[in-house]
C-alpha positions, 0 to 999 in steps of 0.5 A: 280586467278587460274581457275580449271577444275574438271573432272571424279568426277562422275566416281571415286568419286574424283576430278581430278583438272587440272590448266588452265591459266586465260584468262588474264594470257595467252600470246597469248591473249596479242599478239592478243590484241596487233594486234587489237590495232595496226590495230584499232588505226592506222586505226582510225587515218587514217580514220579520216585523210582521211575523213578530207582531202577528204571533203576538196578535194571534195570541191576543185574538185567541183570548179576545177576538174583539181585539181584531181591529187593533191587532190588524192595524198594529200587524200592518205597520211593519209592512210599510218598509217593504212598500218603501223598498218596492217604490225605490226599486221602481224609481231606480228602474225608471231612472236607469231607463231614463238615462238609457240602459246601454248609456248607463255608466259605471259611476251612474250605476254605482250612484243608483246602487248607493241610493238603494242602500238607505231604504234597504238598510234602514227598512230592514232594521226598522221593520224588525224593531217596529215589529217588536214595539208593535208586539209590546203594543199588542200586550198593552191591548191585552191588559188595557184594551182601551189604550191600544191606540197609545201603543200604535202611536209609539209603534209609529215613532219607529216608522219615522226612521224608515221614512227617513231612509225612504226620503234619503233614497229619493233624494239620492235618486234625484 
């Protein structure tokens, strides 16, 4: 749908019409929306994952304060998804500025929006699941403190999928 801007009607008695692109027809709108999705979805996954493992870690620390290092490292792992989303958002902004905010076509904006989805969606899901695996690793550390690093290795396998989403987004940005 075209939106039209009427100007100088009173002065000339004629309507001068200038076409203004619709909100959803603006490429920069879609690029910005992609940035929001990359940060928001990956951030939600990270926050949920950190909450899950952090709660388990605090339970362990209440029983054995010497396990602080293991709890801290396992709690930090799900936060990487949010970092990946943040990096992709800045890459998208850089690409949009490189093309030119006013020169960004609808097709280019949709391409940048699409490039944000892998890191956002995969980051959201893997962040939550990584938190669950890390919480189970905290339980392993509670029962067998010497083997907490094995739990960390298992937790890192979930990270691999977040890295895949991150890399796909990077390749899509170009």
